[in-house]
VEXRO-203558 format. One record per residue (C-alpha): residue number from 1; x, y, z; residue in one letter. Coordinates in pm, 1 decimal. Layout:
r num NUM; px X; py Y; pz Z; residuo A
...
END
This chain:
r num 1; px -3625.9; py -3627.1; pz -4811.3; residuo X
r num 2; px -3732.9; py -3871.1; pz -4539.7; residuo X
r num 3; px -3630.7; py -4164.2; pz -4759.2; residuo X
r num 4; px -3291.3; py -4002.1; pz -4817.7; residuo X
r num 5; px -3238.5; py -3953.8; pz -4445.6; residuo X
r num 6; px -3326.0; py -4319.2; pz -4384.2; residuo X
r num 7; px -3079.5; py -4425.7; pz -4651.3; residuo X
r num 8; px -2804.7; py -4212.0; pz -4495.5; residuo X
r num 9; px -2871.2; py -4353.0; pz -4147.6; residuo X
r num 10; px -2864.2; py -4704.8; pz -4283.0; residuo X
r num 11; px -2544.2; py -4632.3; pz -4466.2; residuo X
r num 12; px -2378.5; py -4498.1; pz -4150.2; residuo X
r num 13; px -2482.1; py -4806.9; pz -3955.4; residuo X
r num 14; px -2304.0; py -5039.8; pz -4194.8; residuo X
r num 15; px -1934.3; py -5124.1; pz -4156.5; residuo X
r num 16; px -1706.8; py -4872.9; pz -4323.4; residuo X
r num 17; px -1956.7; py -4589.6; pz -4285.1; residuo X
r num 18; px -1696.1; py -4379.3; pz -4101.4; residuo X
r num 19; px -1469.3; py -4393.7; pz -4403.1; residuo X
r num 20; px -1749.9; py -4273.5; pz -4629.0; residuo X
r num 21; px -1826.7; py -3976.1; pz -4401.4; residuo X
r num 22; px -1462.1; py -3886.0; pz -4376.1; residuo X
r num 23; px -1426.5; py -3865.2; pz -4752.4; residuo X
r num 24; px -1727.3; py -3636.4; pz -4786.5; residuo X
r num 25; px -1678.2; py -3268.0; pz -4860.3; residuo X
r num 26; px -1790.5; py -3161.3; pz -4512.3; residuo X
r num 27; px -1546.6; py -3187.2; pz -4221.2; residuo X
r num 28; px -1668.5; py -3139.9; pz -3864.8; residuo X
r num 29; px -1422.4; py -2998.6; pz -3608.8; residuo X
r num 30; px -1500.5; py -3016.4; pz -3240.2; residuo X
r num 31; px -1318.5; py -2808.0; pz -2979.4; residuo X
r num 32; px -1338.8; py -2912.6; pz -2617.1; residuo X
r num 33; px -1301.7; py -2642.1; pz -2351.0; residuo X
r num 34; px -1184.8; py -2759.7; pz -2006.0; residuo X
r num 35; px -1423.1; py -2686.4; pz -1725.6; residuo X
r num 36; px -1346.5; py -2447.4; pz -1440.2; residuo X
r num 37; px -1316.1; py -2738.7; pz -1201.8; residuo X
r num 38; px -1013.4; py -2871.0; pz -1388.9; residuo X
r num 39; px -675.8; py -2766.2; pz -1250.8; residuo X
r num 40; px -494.7; py -2488.2; pz -1432.0; residuo X
r num 41; px -147.2; py -2555.2; pz -1558.5; residuo X
r num 42; px 119.5; py -2448.8; pz -1308.4; residuo X
r num 43; px 295.0; py -2254.9; pz -1583.4; residuo X
r num 44; px -9.4; py -2028.8; pz -1634.6; residuo X
r num 45; px -73.2; py -1761.6; pz -1372.2; residuo X
r num 46; px -397.5; py -1572.4; pz -1346.8; residuo X
r num 47; px -372.2; py -1204.3; pz -1433.8; residuo X
r num 48; px -558.3; py -1123.0; pz -1112.4; residuo X
r num 49; px -299.7; py -1287.1; pz -885.7; residuo X
r num 50; px -133.5; py -1065.0; pz -624.1; residuo X
r num 51; px 207.6; py -1205.7; pz -530.5; residuo X
r num 52; px 405.7; py -1056.8; pz -240.8; residuo X
r num 53; px 755.8; py -1191.6; pz -167.5; residuo X
r num 54; px 674.2; py -1515.2; pz -351.5; residuo X
r num 55; px 341.4; py -1562.1; pz -168.2; residuo X
r num 56; px 24.3; py -1564.1; pz -377.6; residuo X
r num 57; px -233.8; py -1370.3; pz -177.2; residuo X
r num 58; px -510.4; py -1443.2; pz -427.1; residuo X
r num 59; px -550.7; py -1791.3; pz -278.9; residuo X
r num 60; px -673.0; py -1645.0; pz 49.9; residuo X
r num 61; px -997.9; py -1477.6; pz 143.7; residuo X
r num 62; px -1027.7; py -1099.1; pz 169.7; residuo X
r num 63; px -1000.8; py -1085.9; pz 550.7; residuo X
r num 64; px -692.5; py -1311.2; pz 539.6; residuo X
r num 65; px -534.4; py -1093.4; pz 270.3; residuo X
r num 66; px -597.6; py -785.4; pz 480.6; residuo X
r num 67; px -447.0; py -948.6; pz 791.5; residuo X
r num 68; px -133.1; py -1062.3; pz 605.3; residuo X
r num 69; px -76.7; py -720.6; pz 443.8; residuo X
r num 70; px -133.7; py -528.1; pz 767.4; residuo X
r num 71; px 97.0; py -762.3; pz 961.0; residuo X
r num 72; px 371.9; py -718.4; pz 701.7; residuo X
r num 73; px 334.1; py -340.0; pz 697.5; residuo X
r num 74; px 347.5; py -310.4; pz 1075.9; residuo X
r num 75; px 636.7; py -552.5; pz 1129.1; residuo X
r num 76; px 872.4; py -426.2; pz 861.0; residuo X
r num 77; px 795.9; py -55.7; pz 888.1; residuo X
r num 78; px 842.5; py -51.0; pz 1266.0; residuo X
r num 79; px 1197.2; py -179.3; pz 1209.0; residuo X
r num 80; px 1230.6; py 63.2; pz 916.8; residuo X
r num 81; px 1145.5; py 364.6; pz 1133.6; residuo X
r num 82; px 1388.0; py 259.6; pz 1405.7; residuo X
r num 83; px 1675.5; py 216.9; pz 1158.6; residuo X
r num 84; px 1595.3; py 546.0; pz 988.8; residuo X
r num 85; px 1628.9; py 736.7; pz 1314.1; residuo X
r num 86; px 1938.0; py 533.2; pz 1403.0; residuo X
r num 87; px 2116.9; py 630.8; pz 1081.5; residuo X
r num 88; px 2051.8; py 1001.1; pz 1132.8; residuo X
r num 89; px 2178.3; py 972.5; pz 1490.0; residuo X
r num 90; px 2528.7; py 917.6; pz 1348.7; residuo X
r num 91; px 2718.2; py 1239.9; pz 1408.7; residuo X
r num 92; px 2772.7; py 1436.6; pz 1088.3; residuo X
r num 93; px 2530.0; py 1237.4; pz 870.1; residuo X
r num 94; px 2235.5; py 1479.6; pz 873.1; residuo X
r num 95; px 2338.9; py 1676.3; pz 559.0; residuo X
r num 96; px 2343.3; py 1357.9; pz 347.6; residuo X
r num 97; px 1975.6; py 1270.1; pz 334.1; residuo X
r num 98; px 1966.7; py 1265.3; pz -46.0; residuo X
r num 99; px 2265.7; py 1028.6; pz -59.9; residuo X
r num 100; px 2086.7; py 792.5; pz 178.2; residuo X
r num 101; px 1790.1; py 801.3; pz -59.9; residuo X
r num 102; px 2024.2; py 722.0; pz -351.8; residuo X
r num 103; px 2163.7; py 418.5; pz -168.8; residuo X
r num 104; px 1812.4; py 314.4; pz -69.5; residuo X
r num 105; px 1686.7; py 335.5; pz -428.3; residuo X
r num 106; px 1988.7; py 134.4; pz -544.8; residuo X
r num 107; px 1911.2; py -146.2; pz -299.3; residuo X
r num 108; px 1542.4; py -134.9; pz -392.8; residuo X
r num 109; px 1629.8; py -173.8; pz -761.1; residuo X
r num 110; px 1848.1; py -477.6; pz -687.3; residuo X
r num 111; px 1581.4; py -635.9; pz -468.3; residuo X
r num 112; px 1315.6; py -572.3; pz -731.7; residuo X
r num 113; px 1532.3; py -725.1; pz -1006.4; residuo X
r num 114; px 1592.1; py -1037.1; pz -797.8; residuo X
r num 115; px 1223.0; py -1076.3; pz -720.2; residuo X
r num 116; px 1124.4; py -1018.9; pz -1083.2; residuo X
r num 117; px 1358.0; py -1299.8; pz -1192.7; residuo X
r num 118; px 1190.6; py -1538.8; pz -950.1; residuo X
r num 119; px 842.6; py -1496.0; pz -1096.5; residuo X
r num 120; px 732.9; py -1644.6; pz -1428.8; residuo X
r num 121; px 568.6; py -1339.9; pz -1583.3; residuo X
r num 122; px 852.2; py -1090.0; pz -1643.4; residuo X
r num 123; px 669.8; py -865.1; pz -1889.0; residuo X
r num 124; px 647.2; py -492.1; pz -1825.8; residuo X
r num 125; px 279.2; py -403.0; pz -1837.1; residuo X
r num 126; px 278.0; py -37.9; pz -1725.5; residuo X
r num 127; px 404.1; py 216.9; pz -1985.9; residuo X
r num 128; px 743.0; py 379.6; pz -1940.8; residuo X
r num 129; px 597.6; py 732.6; pz -1929.1; residuo X
r num 130; px 383.5; py 635.1; pz -1632.2; residuo X
r num 131; px 689.2; py 496.2; pz -1455.4; residuo X
r num 132; px 876.9; py 820.9; pz -1512.2; residuo X
r num 133; px 598.7; py 1010.9; pz -1334.8; residuo X
r num 134; px 580.4; py 755.6; pz -1052.1; residuo X
r num 135; px 959.0; py 764.5; pz -1012.4; residuo X
r num 136; px 955.6; py 1144.0; pz -987.5; residuo X
r num 137; px 687.2; py 1132.4; pz -718.1; residuo X
r num 138; px 873.3; py 854.5; pz -533.7; residuo X
r num 139; px 1191.1; py 1060.7; pz -533.6; residuo X
r num 140; px 994.5; py 1354.0; pz -398.8; residuo X
r num 141; px 820.0; py 1170.0; pz -116.0; residuo X
r num 142; px 1119.9; py 963.6; pz 4.0; residuo X
r num 143; px 1404.1; py 1202.6; pz -73.4; residuo X
r num 144; px 1239.6; py 1507.4; pz 78.7; residuo X
r num 145; px 1124.8; py 1302.8; pz 378.4; residuo X
r num 146; px 1477.3; py 1173.1; pz 446.4; residuo X
r num 147; px 1628.2; py 1516.4; pz 395.8; residuo X
r num 148; px 1379.0; py 1680.1; pz 632.8; residuo X
r num 149; px 1522.2; py 1473.6; pz 920.4; residuo X
r num 150; px 1833.8; py 1688.0; pz 892.7; residuo X
r num 151; px 1625.9; py 1989.5; pz 998.6; residuo X
r num 152; px 1342.9; py 1842.2; pz 1208.7; residuo X
r num 153; px 1328.8; py 1590.8; pz 1489.6; residuo X
r num 154; px 1153.1; py 1261.1; pz 1426.5; residuo X
r num 155; px 829.3; py 1336.1; pz 1620.8; residuo X
r num 156; px 783.1; py 1662.0; pz 1430.2; residuo X
r num 157; px 819.4; py 1477.2; pz 1102.4; residuo X
r num 158; px 558.5; py 1223.8; pz 1216.2; residuo X
r num 159; px 315.0; py 1507.9; pz 1291.1; residuo X
r num 160; px 329.2; py 1625.2; pz 931.1; residuo X
r num 161; px 318.4; py 1275.6; pz 780.8; residuo X
r num 162; px 9.5; py 1187.8; pz 984.1; residuo X
r num 163; px -184.6; py 1452.3; pz 790.2; residuo X
r num 164; px -159.1; py 1275.1; pz 454.0; residuo X
r num 165; px -492.9; py 1096.0; pz 483.5; residuo X
r num 166; px -678.5; py 1406.6; pz 372.1; residuo X
r num 167; px -445.2; py 1483.3; pz 74.6; residuo X
r num 168; px -482.1; py 1121.7; pz -41.3; residuo X
r num 169; px -858.8; py 1163.8; pz -46.2; residuo X
r num 170; px -828.3; py 1492.6; pz -234.4; residuo X
r num 171; px -590.1; py 1325.8; pz -480.3; residuo X
r num 172; px -837.3; py 1041.2; pz -526.2; residuo X
r num 173; px -1110.0; py 1290.2; pz -617.1; residuo X
r num 174; px -903.0; py 1481.1; pz -874.5; residuo X
r num 175; px -690.3; py 1195.8; pz -1016.9; residuo X
r num 176; px -933.2; py 901.9; pz -1019.0; residuo X
r num 177; px -1263.3; py 1085.5; pz -989.2; residuo X
r num 178; px -1352.4; py 909.7; pz -665.2; residuo X
r num 179; px -1630.3; py 1016.1; pz -433.1; residuo X
r num 180; px -1595.2; py 950.5; pz -61.9; residuo X
r num 181; px -1884.6; py 936.8; pz 178.1; residuo X
r num 182; px -1913.9; py 1116.6; pz 508.7; residuo X
r num 183; px -1783.0; py 812.1; pz 697.5; residuo X
r num 184; px -1452.7; py 811.6; pz 502.7; residuo X
r num 185; px -1410.7; py 1183.9; pz 559.0; residuo X
r num 186; px -1483.4; py 1146.5; pz 930.1; residuo X
r num 187; px -1234.7; py 858.3; pz 957.7; residuo X
r num 188; px -959.8; py 1062.5; pz 791.8; residuo X
r num 189; px -1026.0; py 1361.6; pz 1014.5; residuo X
r num 190; px -1035.9; py 1153.4; pz 1333.8; residuo X
r num 191; px -714.5; py 967.3; pz 1258.8; residuo X
r num 192; px -524.5; py 1276.7; pz 1147.7; residuo X
r num 193; px -635.8; py 1492.2; pz 1440.8; residuo X
r num 194; px -583.8; py 1206.5; pz 1686.4; residuo X
r num 195; px -231.7; py 1128.9; pz 1569.0; residuo X
r num 196; px -134.9; py 1496.2; pz 1559.1; residuo X
r num 197; px -267.0; py 1541.5; pz 1912.6; residuo X
r num 198; px -94.5; py 1219.7; pz 2017.9; residuo X
r num 199; px 247.6; py 1322.5; pz 1887.1; residuo X
r num 200; px 228.3; py 1682.8; pz 2001.8; residuo X
r num 201; px 308.3; py 1580.4; pz 2360.0; residuo X
r num 202; px 620.0; py 1397.3; pz 2242.2; residuo X
r num 203; px 730.0; py 1684.4; pz 2020.3; residuo X
r num 204; px 713.2; py 1933.4; pz 2307.6; residuo X
r num 205; px 992.3; py 1743.8; pz 2483.4; residuo X
r num 206; px 1250.6; py 1861.0; pz 2230.4; residuo X
r num 207; px 1087.3; py 2076.9; pz 1960.9; residuo X
r num 208; px 1320.4; py 2164.1; pz 1677.1; residuo X
r num 209; px 1115.8; py 2351.3; pz 1420.3; residuo X
r num 210; px 1295.2; py 2481.4; pz 1113.4; residuo X
r num 211; px 1134.0; py 2656.8; pz 818.8; residuo X
r num 212; px 1343.7; py 2461.4; pz 567.1; residuo X
r num 213; px 1244.2; py 2131.8; pz 722.2; residuo X
r num 214; px 878.3; py 2233.3; pz 728.5; residuo X
r num 215; px 888.9; py 2316.1; pz 356.1; residuo X
r num 216; px 1063.9; py 1987.3; pz 272.5; residuo X
r num 217; px 824.6; py 1765.6; pz 467.2; residuo X
r num 218; px 525.1; py 1958.2; pz 327.5; residuo X
r num 219; px 642.0; py 1893.2; pz -28.9; residuo X
r num 220; px 703.2; py 1527.4; pz 59.0; residuo X
r num 221; px 349.6; py 1511.5; pz 197.4; residuo X
r num 222; px 201.9; py 1645.5; pz -126.2; residuo X
r num 223; px 399.7; py 1395.9; pz -336.6; residuo X
r num 224; px 300.7; py 1114.4; pz -101.4; residuo X
r num 225; px -64.7; py 1208.5; pz -135.3; residuo X
r num 226; px -47.0; py 1185.3; pz -515.1; residuo X
r num 227; px 170.5; py 876.7; pz -556.6; residuo X
r num 228; px -72.9; py 633.9; pz -390.5; residuo X
r num 229; px -353.3; py 728.7; pz -628.3; residuo X
r num 230; px -124.3; py 717.5; pz -935.0; residuo X
r num 231; px 5.8; py 372.9; pz -836.4; residuo X
r num 232; px -344.9; py 243.2; pz -774.2; residuo X
r num 233; px -471.5; py 370.8; pz -1109.5; residuo X
r num 234; px -170.4; py 233.1; pz -1301.3; residuo X
r num 235; px -175.1; py -109.5; pz -1135.8; residuo X
r num 236; px -548.4; py -155.5; pz -1187.7; residuo X
r num 237; px -548.9; py -21.9; pz -1544.5; residuo X
r num 238; px -250.6; py -224.8; pz -1669.7; residuo X
r num 239; px -256.1; py -505.7; pz -1408.3; residuo X
r num 240; px 109.1; py -455.1; pz -1315.6; residuo X
r num 241; px 279.7; py -664.4; pz -1050.0; residuo X
r num 242; px 435.9; py -533.8; pz -728.7; residuo X
r num 243; px 788.5; py -637.3; pz -825.9; residuo X
r num 244; px 752.5; py -463.8; pz -1162.4; residuo X
r num 245; px 633.7; py -145.7; pz -992.4; residuo X
r num 246; px 921.6; py -146.1; pz -745.2; residuo X
r num 247; px 1192.6; py -228.5; pz -1000.2; residuo X
r num 248; px 1109.7; py 30.9; pz -1264.2; residuo X
r num 249; px 998.9; py 315.9; pz -1037.8; residuo X
r num 250; px 1301.6; py 296.0; pz -807.4; residuo X
r num 251; px 1558.2; py 228.6; pz -1080.8; residuo X
r num 252; px 1438.8; py 535.2; pz -1273.6; residuo X
r num 253; px 1434.7; py 730.5; pz -947.2; residuo X
r num 254; px 1794.6; py 621.1; pz -883.4; residuo X
r num 255; px 1896.1; py 782.2; pz -1212.7; residuo X
r num 256; px 1709.2; py 1101.9; pz -1117.7; residuo X
r num 257; px 1886.4; py 1133.3; pz -780.7; residuo X
r num 258; px 2228.2; py 1041.4; pz -920.8; residuo X
r num 259; px 2194.4; py 1309.3; pz -1186.3; residuo X
r num 260; px 2083.4; py 1565.3; pz -928.6; residuo X
r num 261; px 2367.3; py 1490.3; pz -684.2; residuo X
r num 262; px 2622.4; py 1500.9; pz -966.0; residuo X
r num 263; px 2500.7; py 1839.7; pz -1085.8; residuo X
r num 264; px 2495.5; py 1987.7; pz -732.6; residuo X
r num 265; px 2834.5; py 1841.2; pz -631.2; residuo X
r num 266; px 2675.7; py 1664.0; pz -338.4; residuo X
r num 267; px 2795.4; py 1315.3; pz -427.1; residuo X
r num 268; px 3165.7; py 1338.4; pz -339.7; residuo X
r num 269; px 3132.3; py 1464.2; pz 23.3; residuo X
r num 270; px 2870.7; py 1198.4; pz 98.8; residuo X
r num 271; px 3085.4; py 916.8; pz -42.3; residuo X
r num 272; px 3386.4; py 1042.2; pz 157.0; residuo X
r num 273; px 3189.7; py 1051.5; pz 483.1; residuo X
r num 274; px 3026.6; py 711.7; pz 436.4; residuo X
r num 275; px 3359.2; py 547.7; pz 348.0; residuo X
r num 276; px 3485.0; py 650.5; pz 693.9; residuo X
r num 277; px 3181.0; py 495.2; pz 866.6; residuo X
r num 278; px 3085.1; py 198.8; pz 645.5; residuo X
r num 279; px 2900.4; py -5.4; pz 910.3; residuo X
r num 280; px 2694.7; py 285.2; pz 1050.9; residuo X
r num 281; px 2605.4; py 406.6; pz 700.3; residuo X
r num 282; px 2605.3; py 130.3; pz 438.6; residuo X
r num 283; px 2539.1; py -149.3; pz 688.1; residuo X
r num 284; px 2240.9; py 23.9; pz 845.5; residuo X
r num 285; px 2129.4; py 143.7; pz 502.7; residuo X
r num 286; px 2116.9; py -215.8; pz 375.8; residuo X
r num 287; px 1893.3; py -329.7; pz 664.2; residuo X
r num 288; px 1696.8; py -6.0; pz 634.6; residuo X
r num 289; px 1639.5; py -67.7; pz 263.1; residuo X
r num 290; px 1562.1; py -437.6; pz 307.3; residuo X
r num 291; px 1288.0; py -377.8; pz 564.3; residuo X
r num 292; px 1158.5; py -85.0; pz 360.8; residuo X
r num 293; px 1143.8; py -301.0; pz 46.9; residuo X
r num 294; px 948.6; py -571.7; pz 225.5; residuo X
r num 295; px 719.5; py -306.2; pz 370.2; residuo X
r num 296; px 654.9; py -132.6; pz 38.7; residuo X
r num 297; px 568.7; py -470.0; pz -118.6; residuo X
r num 298; px 287.4; py -515.6; pz 132.5; residuo X
r num 299; px 178.0; py -152.9; pz 89.7; residuo X
r num 300; px 151.4; py -201.1; pz -288.4; residuo X
r num 301; px -52.8; py -516.1; pz -229.3; residuo X
r num 302; px -285.2; py -317.0; pz -3.9; residuo X
r num 303; px -318.4; py -48.6; pz -272.5; residuo X
r num 304; px -394.9; py -303.9; pz -544.8; residuo X
r num 305; px -648.8; py -503.4; pz -340.6; residuo X
r num 306; px -813.9; py -247.7; pz -111.0; residuo X
r num 307; px -727.3; py 96.2; pz -254.7; residuo X
r num 308; px -502.5; py 389.1; pz -163.3; residuo X
r num 309; px -719.4; py 527.2; pz 118.0; residuo X
r num 310; px -716.2; py 206.7; pz 322.4; residuo X
r num 311; px -342.1; py 161.3; pz 257.6; residuo X
r num 312; px -266.1; py 507.8; pz 392.4; residuo X
r num 313; px -498.1; py 443.1; pz 687.1; residuo X
r num 314; px -296.0; py 132.7; pz 775.4; residuo X
r num 315; px 38.5; py 310.4; pz 742.3; residuo X
r num 316; px -92.2; py 596.0; pz 954.2; residuo X
r num 317; px -199.0; py 349.3; pz 1220.3; residuo X
r num 318; px 151.8; py 204.9; pz 1205.0; residuo X
r num 319; px 288.6; py 545.7; pz 1303.2; residuo X
r num 320; px 63.2; py 542.8; pz 1607.7; residuo X
r num 321; px 199.1; py 199.5; pz 1700.3; residuo X
r num 322; px 553.1; py 335.4; pz 1669.2; residuo X
r num 323; px 473.8; py 598.7; pz 1929.7; residuo X
r num 324; px 299.7; py 346.6; pz 2156.2; residuo X
r num 325; px 601.6; py 115.7; pz 2143.9; residuo X
r num 326; px 831.0; py 406.1; pz 2228.6; residuo X
r num 327; px 632.0; py 453.0; pz 2549.7; residuo X
r num 328; px 663.5; py 83.2; pz 2632.0; residuo X
r num 329; px 1038.7; py 59.3; pz 2578.7; residuo X
r num 330; px 1151.6; py 408.6; pz 2681.7; residuo X
r num 331; px 1064.6; py 610.6; pz 2990.3; residuo X
r num 332; px 854.3; py 914.6; pz 2895.9; residuo X
r num 333; px 616.3; py 1144.2; pz 3082.2; residuo X
r num 334; px 252.8; py 1039.7; pz 3056.2; residuo X
r num 335; px -52.4; py 1264.9; pz 3034.9; residuo X
r num 336; px -422.2; py 1210.4; pz 2969.0; residuo X
r num 337; px -372.6; py 1377.4; pz 2630.5; residuo X
r num 338; px -234.9; py 1046.1; pz 2500.6; residuo X
r num 339; px -547.1; py 860.4; pz 2616.4; residuo X
r num 340; px -797.8; py 1093.0; pz 2447.0; residuo X
r num 341; px -593.9; py 1116.3; pz 2126.4; residuo X
r num 342; px -553.0; py 737.7; pz 2120.1; residuo X
r num 343; px -928.5; py 692.6; pz 2151.8; residuo X
r num 344; px -975.1; py 938.8; pz 1864.9; residuo X
r num 345; px -741.7; py 731.2; pz 1647.6; residuo X
r num 346; px -930.8; py 412.7; pz 1739.3; residuo X
r num 347; px -1255.0; py 586.2; pz 1639.4; residuo X
r num 348; px -1102.9; py 678.9; pz 1303.1; residuo X
r num 349; px -992.8; py 319.8; pz 1242.6; residuo X
r num 350; px -1339.1; py 191.3; pz 1330.0; residuo X
r num 351; px -1505.7; py 440.2; pz 1096.4; residuo X
r num 352; px -1275.8; py 337.7; pz 812.8; residuo X
r num 353; px -1345.2; py -33.5; pz 866.7; residuo X
r num 354; px -1716.0; py 39.4; pz 890.0; residuo X
r num 355; px -1705.2; py 237.8; pz 564.6; residuo X
r num 356; px -1549.8; py -59.1; pz 382.1; residuo X
r num 357; px -1806.5; py -302.3; pz 524.4; residuo X
r num 358; px -2124.2; py -97.6; pz 543.9; residuo X
r num 359; px -2321.4; py -377.4; pz 375.8; residuo X
r num 360; px -2209.8; py -628.0; pz 640.4; residuo X
r num 361; px -2215.4; py -406.6; pz 950.6; residuo X
r num 362; px -2554.1; py -255.8; pz 1021.7; residuo X
r num 363; px -2539.4; py 4.1; pz 1296.3; residuo X
r num 364; px -2871.0; py 109.8; pz 1451.2; residuo X
r num 365; px -2981.8; py 461.4; pz 1363.2; residuo X
r num 366; px -3086.4; py 720.7; pz 1618.4; residuo X
r num 367; px -3444.1; py 710.1; pz 1486.6; residuo X
r num 368; px -3450.9; py 333.8; pz 1521.9; residuo X
r num 369; px -3317.4; py 350.7; pz 1877.8; residuo X
r num 370; px -3579.5; py 614.0; pz 1965.8; residuo X
r num 371; px -3864.7; py 406.1; pz 1820.4; residuo X
r num 372; px -3737.8; py 98.5; pz 2004.8; residuo X
r num 373; px -3726.1; py 287.1; pz 2334.8; residuo X
r num 374; px -4082.8; py 419.3; pz 2277.9; residuo X
r num 375; px -4210.2; py 67.6; pz 2207.3; residuo X
r num 376; px -4039.3; py -63.5; pz 2520.8; residuo X
r num 377; px -4201.4; py 210.3; pz 2727.9; residuo X
r num 378; px -4544.7; py 132.0; pz 2583.7; residuo X
r num 379; px -4504.9; py -238.2; pz 2651.4; residuo X
r num 380; px -4383.6; py -166.5; pz 3004.5; residuo X
r num 381; px -4679.6; py 64.9; pz 3071.2; residuo X
r num 382; px -4921.7; py -192.8; pz 2929.4; residuo X
r num 383; px -4777.7; py -467.0; pz 3148.6; residuo X
r num 384; px -4805.0; py -247.4; pz 3459.0; residuo X
r num 385; px -5168.3; py -164.2; pz 3371.7; residuo X
r num 386; px -5254.6; py -531.3; pz 3328.6; residuo X
END
């Protein structure tokens, strides 16, 4: 065997040895795999990429992603809330909340289709049945919320919507099987109670409670608590994109609302009224939908990267900023109730941030502080004795 190996090696060293090996019965195939350091083709996008309005957030660090998403949510939704109240200030428009939702869903579908055409991966990853459920919940949370403004004033609606932190946590337990620690629960309670206390002073200026409006906003709150967890589970399970989620959920929701308005004969009066006031209705509705679409894109990115609880925490904090800005730009009576409730909201935000970074932020325990104080006393007594 050794002699045969020597003969083979000698044969391969001679000229023409490559031809002899090539004609042998054995063929060796080598496959080279590019290393991770090599650049990926620009036509191939990672399945873990999170793209918002053409911007790939996956290239940034986690803190930068959080800052970009929070900035987008605050900027666009502050304009969104102002335009929403401005539309319902048009005399005679209050009964047409569902038609406003129909127009809003139509604009969202167009925006989502345009954005989906701009990205390279146009495949639908999430099943159609899941989108039908998400669309139903989206119709419930946005349609009922818009309609409730016809019966309640804006501060009263904010009071109810500020309470959705706790339903989101309950939905996370039952839908995704999550378990929240005491810090998350405390953060939700502090932010909800603080914002309710904060907006109560504003609602007492012109309270306009109506049982129908209370029922509508309560149902919207329940749907809003469920939809965040369903979206988070669907996007993580099937790795769906934000533009895909917006396009299919709102286009299916548009069909739901159109069918409902047609069956209830509520479409014709709304079209007649809006045709008489096109700028105050369709013009404001376009800007209202555009800012809402940009805002929901950042909210979906928050849900996909950080989870539903943190996304709702950010949107709830945005409501507090809306009230703060109203005090800066409009003259309103001021009481110490706003100070204490604002501090309670800040405490809730801190607890939520601490819960997400418990491994990085080490707060001293009461036992540790007590032991440290005892050691300092002993050392002080020893120094005095010496």
